[in-house]
C-alpha positions in Angstrom: 32.4 88.7 89.4 34.1 91.0 92.0 36.5 89.4 94.3 36.4 90.2 98.0 39.6 91.6 99.7 40.8 88.4 101.3 40.3 86.5 97.9 42.4 89.4 96.0 45.0 89.0 98.9 45.4 85.4 98.3 45.5 85.9 94.6 48.1 88.7 94.9 50.3 86.5 97.3 50.2 83.6 94.8 51.3 86.1 92.1 54.2 87.5 94.0 55.3 84.1 95.1 55.6 83.0 91.5 57.3 86.5 90.9 59.9 85.8 93.5 60.1 82.1 93.1 59.6 81.3 96.8 58.0 78.3 98.2 55.5 78.0 100.8 58.1 76.8 103.1 60.6 79.6 102.4 57.7 82.0 102.9 56.7 80.4 106.2 60.2 80.8 107.4 60.6 84.4 106.6 57.2 85.3 108.3 58.0 83.0 111.3 54.9 80.9 110.6 54.6 77.1 109.7 53.9 75.9 106.4 50.8 74.4 107.5 49.5 77.9 108.5 50.6 79.4 105.2 48.6 76.6 103.3 45.6 77.1 105.5 45.4 80.9 104.8 45.9 80.5 101.0 43.3 77.8 100.8 40.8 80.1 102.6 40.5 77.8 105.5 41.8 80.7 107.9 42.2 84.4 107.0 45.3 86.5 106.8 45.5 88.8 109.9 46.4 92.6 109.8 49.9 91.8 111.5 50.8 89.1 109.0 49.9 91.4 106.0 52.3 94.0 107.6 54.9 91.3 107.8 54.4 90.0 104.0 54.5 93.7 102.8 57.8 94.2 104.8 59.1 91.1 103.6 58.7 92.2 99.8 59.6 95.7 100.4 56.1 97.4 100.0 53.5 99.1 101.8 50.7 96.9 103.2 48.1 99.1 101.1 50.3 98.2 98.0 49.7 94.5 98.8 46.0 95.0 99.2 45.7 96.6 95.9 45.8 93.6 93.7 48.5 91.5 91.8 49.4 94.0 89.3 49.9 97.0 91.7 51.6 94.8 94.1 54.0 93.4 91.6 54.7 97.1 90.5 55.7 97.8 94.1 57.7 94.7 94.6 61.3 95.2 95.8 63.2 92.2 95.1 65.7 90.9 95.7 65.7 92.5 99.2 67.7 95.6 99.7 67.1 97.0 96.1 65.0 100.0 95.3 61.5 99.7 94.4 60.7 100.8 90.9 58.6 103.8 90.0 55.8 103.2 87.4 54.9 105.3 84.3 51.4 105.8 83.3 50.2 104.1 80.2 48.7 106.4 77.4 45.3 107.3 77.8 43.0 107.6 74.8 41.0 110.9 74.1 37.7 111.2 75.8 36.1 112.3 72.6 37.4 109.3 70.7 34.6 107.3 68.9 33.4 104.2 70.6 34.4 101.0 68.7 31.8 99.0 67.0 32.7 95.9 69.1 32.9 97.1 72.7 33.8 93.7 73.9 37.0 93.7 72.0 38.2 97.2 73.2 41.0 97.1 75.5 40.6 98.0 79.4 42.8 100.5 80.8 45.1 98.8 83.3 48.0 99.7 85.3 51.7 99.2 84.3 53.8 96.3 85.9 57.3 97.5 85.6 59.2 101.0 85.2 60.1 102.6 82.0 63.8 102.6 82.6 65.1 104.8 79.6 64.3 108.5 78.6 63.6 107.3 75.1 60.8 105.4 76.2 59.4 108.1 78.7 59.5 110.6 75.7 57.7 108.3 73.3 54.8 107.5 76.0 54.7 111.3 76.7 54.3 112.0 73.1 51.7 109.4 72.8 49.6 111.0 75.6 49.9 114.4 74.0 48.8 113.2 70.5 46.0 111.3 72.2 44.5 114.2 74.1 45.5 117.3 71.7 42.3 119.0 70.6 44.0 119.9 67.1 44.4 116.3 66.4 40.7 115.7 67.3 39.5 118.4 64.9 41.8 117.8 62.0 42.8 114.2 62.1 46.1 113.3 60.3 46.0 111.3 57.1 45.4 107.7 57.6 48.6 105.8 57.9 49.0 102.2 56.8 47.6 99.9 59.4 50.5 98.3 61.6 51.1 94.6 61.1 50.8 93.9 64.9 47.5 94.1 67.0 46.7 97.4 68.3 45.2 95.9 71.4 48.5 94.3 72.3 49.8 95.0 75.8 53.1 96.7 76.3 55.8 94.1 77.5 58.9 94.1 79.5 62.2 94.2 77.6 65.2 93.4 79.0 68.0 96.1 78.2 71.4 95.4 77.2 74.0 94.9 80.3 76.0 98.0 79.3 73.0 100.4 79.4 71.1 99.4 82.5 70.7 102.1 85.1 72.0 101.1 88.3 72.8 97.6 87.5 76.3 96.8 89.3 77.5 94.3 86.8 80.7 92.2 87.2 83.3 94.1 85.1 86.8 93.4 83.9 89.8 95.4 84.4 89.0 97.6 81.3 85.3 98.1 82.5 83.8 95.8 80.2 80.9 93.6 81.2 82.0 90.1 81.9 80.1 87.2 80.3 79.8 83.7 81.8 78.4 80.4 80.9 74.5 80.5 80.8 73.3 79.5 84.6 69.8 79.8 85.8 68.9 83.3 87.3 68.1 83.2 91.0 64.9 84.8 90.6 63.2 83.4 87.4 65.4 80.3 86.8 66.1 81.4 83.1 69.6 81.4 81.5 71.5 84.5 82.1 75.2 85.0 81.0 76.2 88.0 83.2 76.7 88.4 87.3 75.3 91.2 89.2 77.6 91.5 92.4 78.6 87.9 91.7 75.1 86.7 91.5 73.4 85.2 88.5 70.6 87.9 88.2 68.7 89.8 85.6 69.2 93.6 85.7 67.6 95.1 88.9 66.0 91.8 90.0 63.3 92.4 87.3 63.3 89.3 85.3 62.3 89.2 81.6 58.9 87.4 80.9 58.6 85.1 77.9 57.5 86.6 74.6 58.7 90.2 75.0 57.9 92.5 71.8 60.6 94.7 70.2 60.6 98.3 71.5 59.8 99.7 68.2 56.6 97.6 67.8 55.4 98.4 71.4 56.1 102.2 71.0 54.2 102.2 67.7 51.3 100.6 69.5 51.5 103.2 72.5 51.6 106.2 70.0 50.2 105.3 66.6 49.7 108.9 65.6 53.3 110.0 66.5 55.6 107.2 65.2 58.9 106.7 67.0 61.9 105.5 64.9 63.1 102.1 66.2 66.4 101.9 67.7 69.2 100.6 65.5 70.5 97.2 66.1 68.9 93.9 67.2 67.0 93.4 70.4 66.6 90.7 73.2 63.4 88.8 72.9 61.8 86.0 75.0 58.3 84.5 75.4 55.5 86.0 77.4 54.0 84.6 80.6 51.0 85.7 82.6 51.8 87.5 85.8 48.8 86.0 87.8 49.2 82.2 88.4 46.8 79.5 88.7 46.1 78.4 92.3 44.7 75.3 93.1 43.4 76.6 96.5 41.7 79.8 95.3 38.3 78.9 93.8 38.3 81.9 91.4 41.1 80.6 89.5 41.8 77.4 87.3 45.1 75.5 86.9 46.3 75.2 83.4 49.3 73.7 81.7 52.4 75.6 82.0 53.9 76.6 78.5 57.5 75.8 77.8 59.6 78.9 77.6 62.1 79.7 75.0 65.6 80.4 76.2 66.5 84.1 75.6 68.3 85.0 72.5 71.0 87.5 73.2 72.3 90.0 70.9 74.2 93.5 70.7 72.6 96.3 72.7 70.6 98.9 70.8 71.7 102.4 70.6 68.7 103.7 72.5 67.6 100.9 75.0 63.9 101.0 76.1 62.0 99.2 78.6 58.1 98.9 78.6 55.7 97.6 81.2 53.8 94.3 81.2 50.1 94.6 81.8 47.9 92.3 83.7 44.1 92.9 85.2 44.0 92.3 88.8 40.3 91.4 88.9 40.2 89.0 86.0 42.0 85.8 85.2 45.2 86.1 83.1 44.9 86.5 79.3 46.5 84.1 77.3 49.9 85.3 76.2 50.7 86.4 72.4 53.9 85.9 70.8 55.4 89.0 68.9 57.7 88.5 66.0 61.1 90.1 66.4 61.8 93.3 64.4 65.6 92.3 63.9 67.2 89.0 63.4 69.6 88.2 66.2 73.2 87.3 65.7 73.3 83.7 64.5 76.6 83.3 66.4 74.9 83.9 69.7 71.6 82.4 68.9 71.3 78.4 69.4 68.4 76.1 69.3 67.4 74.5 72.5 68.2 70.9 73.0 65.8 68.1 73.5 66.8 67.9 77.2 66.5 71.5 77.5 63.0 71.6 76.3 62.2 68.5 78.6 63.1 70.3 81.5 62.5 74.1 80.3 59.5 74.7 82.7 61.9 75.5 85.4 64.6 77.0 83.2 67.0 74.0 84.3 68.6 71.6 82.2 68.6 68.0 83.1 72.4 68.2 84.0 71.5 70.8 86.8 69.5 68.0 88.6 72.0 65.3 88.0 74.8 67.6 89.3 73.1 68.1 92.6 73.0 64.4 93.2 76.6 63.9 92.0 77.8 66.8 94.3 76.4 65.4 97.2 78.0 62.0 96.5 81.4 63.5 96.0 81.2 65.8 99.2 80.3 62.7 101.1 83.1 60.6 99.9 85.5 63.3 100.4 84.4 63.8 104.2 84.6 60.3 104.9 88.0 59.7 103.0 86.5 57.3 100.4 85.0 54.9 102.8 82.1 53.3 100.9 80.2 52.0 103.7 80.6 55.2 105.8 79.6 57.4 102.9 76.5 55.2 102.2 75.4 55.6 105.8 76.0 59.3 105.8 74.2 60.0 102.5 71.3 57.6 103.9 70.7 60.0 106.7 70.4 62.9 104.6 68.0 61.2 102.1 65.0 62.9 103.4 66.1 66.6 103.2 67.7 65.6 100.0 64.4 64.2 98.6 62.3 67.1 99.6 64.7 69.7 98.1 64.8 67.9 94.7 61.1 67.6 94.8 60.8 71.4 95.4 63.3 72.1 92.8 61.3 70.1 90.2 58.0 71.9 91.1 59.5 75.5 90.3 57.4 76.6 87.3 54.5 74.3 87.9 51.2 75.4 86.8 49.6 75.0 90.2 50.8 74.8 93.9 50.1 71.6 95.9 48.7 71.7 99.5 51.5 70.3 101.7 49.6 70.4 105.0 46.0 69.7 104.4 43.3 69.4 107.1 43.7 66.1 108.8 41.0 63.5 108.2 40.2 61.0 110.9 40.6 57.9 108.8 44.0 58.9 107.7 45.3 59.4 111.1 47.3 56.8 113.0 45.3 55.4 116.0 48.6 54.7 118.1 52.2 55.6 117.8 53.1 52.4 115.9 49.6 51.7 114.7 48.1 52.2 111.2 45.2 54.4 110.0 42.1 52.7 108.3 43.1 52.7 104.5 43.5 49.4 102.7 46.5 48.8 100.6 46.5 45.9 97.9 49.5 44.6 99.8 50.2 41.1 98.2 51.0 37.7 100.0 49.3 35.5 97.6 50.0 31.8 96.6 48.3 29.8 93.8 46.1 27.5 95.9 45.0 25.3 93.0 48.7 24.7 92.0 49.8 24.0 95.6 46.8 21.3 95.9 47.8 19.6 92.6 51.4 19.3 93.8 50.4 17.7 97.0 48.3 15.4 95.2 51.2 14.0 93.2 51.7 16.3 90.3 55.1 16.5 88.6 57.5 19.0 90.4 57.9 22.4 88.8 60.8 24.9 88.7 59.7 28.3 89.9 61.5 31.5 88.9 61.5 34.4 91.2 61.5 37.5 89.3 62.3 41.0 90.9 61.0 44.2 89.9 63.7 47.0 89.8 62.9 50.3 91.9 59.4 49.5 92.4 58.7 52.6 94.6 60.4 54.8 92.0 58.3 53.6 89.2 55.2 54.1 91.5 55.9 57.8 91.7 53.9 57.9 88.5 50.4 57.9 89.8 47.5 60.0 90.2 47.7 62.1 93.1 45.3 64.7 94.8 46.4 68.5 94.4 44.6 70.2 97.2 42.8 69.1 100.3 40.3 66.2 100.1 36.8 67.3 99.7 34.1 64.9 100.9 31.6 63.9 98.3 28.7 62.1 100.3 26.9 60.7 97.0 30.2 58.8 96.0 30.8 58.3 92.4 33.9 58.1 90.3 35.6 60.9 88.3 38.9 60.2 86.5 40.0 63.8 86.9 40.0 63.6 90.6 41.9 61.4 93.2 41.5 60.5 96.7 39.9 57.9 99.1 36.8 55.8 98.5 34.5 54.1 100.6 33.0 50.6 99.4 30.1 48.9 101.5 32.0 45.5 101.2 35.1 43.8 100.0 34.8 43.3 96.1 34.3 39.7 95.2 37.1 37.9 93.3 36.6 34.6 91.7 39.8 33.8 89.9 42.1 31.5 92.0 44.7 31.4 89.4 45.3 35.3 89.7 46.1 37.2 92.9 43.3 39.3 94.4 43.8 43.1 93.4 43.3 44.4 96.8 45.5 41.8 98.7 44.7 39.3 101.4 42.5 41.2 104.0 39.2 39.5 104.3 37.8 41.5 107.0 33.9 42.0 106.6 32.3 45.5 106.4 32.9 48.6 104.6 36.4 49.3 103.2 38.5 52.4 102.4 40.6 52.2 99.3 43.1 54.7 97.8 43.2 56.1 94.3 45.8 53.5 92.9 43.7 50.5 94.2 40.4 52.0 92.8 41.9 52.3 89.4 43.0 48.7 89.7 39.6 47.6 90.4 38.1 49.6 87.5 40.8 48.1 85.2 39.9 44.6 86.3 36.2 45.5 85.6 37.0 46.5 82.1 39.1 43.3 81.6 35.9 41.3 82.5 37.6 39.9 85.7 35.2 41.6 88.5 32.1 43.8 88.9 32.4 47.4 88.8 33.0 48.8 92.4 30.3 50.4 94.2 31.4 53.6 95.8 29.1 55.0 98.4 31.3 57.8 99.5 34.3 59.7 98.4 37.0 62.2 99.7 38.7 63.5 96.6 40.4 66.7 95.1 41.7 67.6 91.5 44.2 65.1 90.3 47.3 65.1 88.2 49.7 62.3 87.1 52.5 64.7 86.7 53.0 65.8 90.4 56.0 63.7 90.8 56.9 62.8 87.2 59.8 65.2 86.8 61.2 63.9 90.2 60.7 60.4 89.2 62.6 60.7 85.8 65.4 62.6 87.3 65.9 59.7 89.8 65.4 57.1 87.2 68.0 58.6 84.9 70.5 59.1 87.7 70.1 55.4 88.7 70.5 54.3 85.0 73.9 56.4 85.1 75.0 55.0 88.3 74.4 51.3 87.2 76.2 51.9 83.9 79.3 53.5 85.9 79.1 50.9 88.5 78.7 53.6 91.0 77.2 51.6 93.9 77.0 54.6 96.4 75.2 56.8 94.1 72.7 53.9 93.4 72.1 53.4 97.2 71.8 57.0 97.7 69.0 57.4 95.0 67.3 54.3 96.5 67.3 55.8 99.9 65.8 59.1 98.3 62.8 57.6 96.6 62.1 55.0 99.3 62.2 57.5 102.2 60.2 60.1 100.3 57.4 57.5 99.9 57.5 56.3 103.4 57.8 59.6 105.3 55.4 61.9 103.3 52.5 60.7 105.6 52.7 61.1 109.3 56.5 61.0 110.2 58.4 62.8 112.7 61.5 62.8 110.3 59.7 64.8 107.5 58.3 68.1 108.6 58.1 69.4 104.9 55.0 67.8 103.9 52.0 65.9 105.5 50.1 64.0 102.8 49.2 60.4 104.2 46.9 60.1 101.3 49.8 60.5 98.9 51.7 57.9 100.9 49.0 55.4 100.5 48.5 56.0 96.8 52.1 55.6 96.1 52.6 52.4 97.8 49.4 50.8 96.5 50.7 51.8 93.0 53.8 49.7 93.6 51.4 46.8 94.6 49.0 47.5 91.5 52.1 47.5 89.1 53.2 44.1 90.3 49.5 42.9 89.8 49.8 44.2 86.3 52.9 42.2 85.6 51.3 39.1 86.9 48.2 39.4 84.7 50.5 40.1 81.7 52.6 37.1 82.6 49.3 35.1 82.9 48.0 36.3 79.7 51.3 35.1 77.9 50.7 31.4 79.3 52.8 31.5 82.3 51.6 30.1 85.6 51.6 32.6 88.6 52.8 30.6 91.6 53.0 33.6 94.1 53.3 37.4 94.7 55.2 39.0 97.5 55.0 42.6 98.5 56.0 45.1 95.7 58.5 43.4 93.7 58.4 39.4 93.8 56.7 37.7 90.9 57.1 33.9 91.1 56.3 32.3 87.8 56.6 28.8 86.1 55.5 26.9 83.1 57.4 28.5 80.3 60.1 31.2 79.4 59.8 34.5 80.8 62.7 36.3 79.1 61.5 38.3 75.9 65.0 37.5 74.2 63.9 33.7 74.2 60.4 34.3 73.2 58.9 35.4 76.7 57.2 38.6 77.9 59.7 40.3 80.0 62.9 42.0 79.4 65.9 40.9 81.7 68.0 43.6 83.2 68.1 46.2 85.8 66.2 49.1 84.4 63.1 50.0 85.9 61.1 48.7 82.9 62.8 45.2 83.0 62.8 42.2 85.6 65.9 40.1 86.8 66.1 36.6 88.4 66.2 36.8 92.0 66.0 33.2 92.9 64.9 29.6 91.6 63.5 26.9 93.6 61.5 23.6 92.8 58.0 22.8 94.2 57.1 20.9 96.2 59.9 21.7 98.5 61.7 18.7 99.8 62.9 18.6 103.4 65.8 16.4 104.5 65.1 14.9 108.0 67.9 15.2 110.5 68.9 11.9 112.0 
């Protein structure tokens, strides 16, 4: 299928954004637009204008026609970071016109344009020799004796190899007094976020701003594939290898692409520079979806002294090229700076950090989304039932908000039953745990026939409130009892389906739905970083950091809807789903306690579970672990029912 010009442009913009590491918000600032306008243009709701294309091309240091020529050509013409010189591409070897047609034409490689320049004279000479050997009539009339088949695939595309620091043309590396290239502890590159051990003009960058994709092949193998009839000797010494990633990303808002999982990149293994450095080009087809990356085996073994296996924490957070400590340090640095500004005053520091919690939360969220397999929509089209009806009013979505009491137990106590002691259990960081929920990625699309799809998420219309006939358990959708149709969000709907599977209720009848493709990992890294930072603060007795983290996740959940304090995102559907997930998590705990033989006395909000009738501590044979972690509960209060009142005389 041939893409239209606007579809190709949107695909190109998504590819260049991934190449430069810019977010929609950063791109909107550079163009003088709002993030809402960028999102609508990338989703196809509005077209890009010619003036905006000119501004995009100027921002990325290329001509407008280069931007319209497809993702591969645009990436080849990219000048990044700003102020650098755009590379010039070298042509790929073209096979002879009289070469026989392969038996399997589908498997034959299609000619494509190169992505990055050939930086060294050795590479240019080798590719020129390959072209001469492919087009020489002497070679066609009298072919050379058959050579042993190379071990690698002949159709393997040429890959980008990062040259050694000492041999990069035009790279202004930081050097010592004797002219040697200085090395530093590995820090994320400003462009690709992968570890780099040198600096260019004081900045952590790969040479020339062109960052090495994962899975690069050694120069000898790439040149052998480019010129099989004219072999070129491999340079002496080991090379630098990484893994390969596709250039063209998946874009949730582009119908011609599909979102796939992001592969974990392997940290680059550094070694001494080869005698003759080479640099070849990465090839991507601008009219088709990206081809899965292949991994080439290195031709030389790296120096074991400079090679280290990634740690478990690095692999856990390697999708952004940043270790766990990077994110935790941002939180620690903010707290230390605030303490210094307020001379160690705990109350003043906590108040100042709370005021900065919203921008801090959005900055941390954006950082955790770097390297994601898809880009979420920050400003989707507004739906009427998700809009507030007044300044201090609410929209039309029902949340499973709990304010429930066990009516049969209360009646029996009033009838003269023996008093009972009630333990009030408190859930720790309820909204932080609720960040693990199924969120819609793009704008919600109307499905007039309703139905349920576990791979989608959104808002659902039910003709009436589902019946609940279990007075000893709280109603999963809360205490609202208005008649007529109800609009429920994803978390509440999944709770109702869970109740149906447990045999507690009928299957919900969905007449209409507004959904989008869903993921449970949208906020997962964000949640885990805050959870670990909170645990560290509790362990160290750091009350300032603990309050700061609480403000981050609480204000994030409360301001991502319609809020004048958060202009970075407007997703009221996310806000409802996160809050309803907190209510649903409390309901799951009540059902678990009831199943273990405890009596549920009351449920309050997102974190209060009132129980009686047995031991709740797991250490004493109960069901819950006691503590302050997010997976534990703590005793908040204790009282006796029926309550006694002392009359004043």
